[in-house]
Residue, then its C-alpha position, 0 to 999 in steps of 0.5 A: x500500500x505504498x502511498x507515495x514513493x520518494x526518489x531515494x528512501x534512506x531514513x525511515x521512522x516506523x510509527x506507532x500512533x496510540x501512545x505516541x501521537x495521542x496519550x492519556x492527556x489527549x482530549x477526546x470528548x467524543x470518545x472516537x477510536x482514532x484521535x490525534x493530539x495536534x501538539x504530538x503530531x507537530x513534534x513528529x513533523x518537527x522530527x521529519x523536518x530535522x531528519x528528512x526521514x520518511x514515515x511508515x505506519x507500524x500502528x494497528x491503525x493500518x488494519x482498519x480503513x477508518x484508521x488509514x482514513x483518520x491518519x490521512x485526515x490528521x495529516x500524518x506524513x506516512x508513505x507506507x505501512x508495514x506488512x501484516x504477519x498474523x501471530x508474529x511480533x511487530x519486529x518481524x513485520x518491520x524486518x520484512x519491510x526493511x528487507x524489501x527496501x534495501x535503500x534504507x540506511x538508517x531507521x528507528x521505531x517509535x512505539x510506546x510498547x516493546x513488541x519484541x523490538x529488543x534488537x531494533x532502535x526503539x524510541x519509546x515514549x510513555x503512553x501517559x505523555x506521548x512523543x516528547x521533545x526529548x525523544x524527538x531530539x534523541x531520535x533526530x540525533x540517531x537518524x542523523x548519525x550523531x549517535x547509536x543510542x536509542x531511548x527505550x524504557x527500562x528492562x523491567x517495563x519492557x519485560x512486562x510489556x512483552x509478557x502482556x503481548x504474549x497473553x493478549x496475542x499479537x494485535x499488530 
């Protein structure tokens, strides 16, 4: 489902939405299932501008036409979505997408959960706050080759997230 294809794809942001571009503090008076926080989206756009990276949706929003419609309506600047591999961790879906795009030289994953993403460069905001300026700065430094340090939650939090994913199954 490639939306637009840049001439040269070298940097990619694999983007989760819930907990990243919306959070527990995001206003949602109508209780819509697909909602974006304008301030958090502005931070994502700042990251894209600072790095000239392309965005690929790794969010569960990619499964639902209403989710894709909402992502477009809010103006999330994504060019593609990762494949759906049922009963597989998101890591495998991302790695398959990367295998099909050898032109990518640098990439990150922005996700509030660690869906078996231990070997990938994960920038992990809290679902309480969503994408922070600190994570944007760290992600920009990583994508621009200034560091190889990612920003993930501590090991204990990630183990609990992975156990939760095992018990609830792979939602995507």
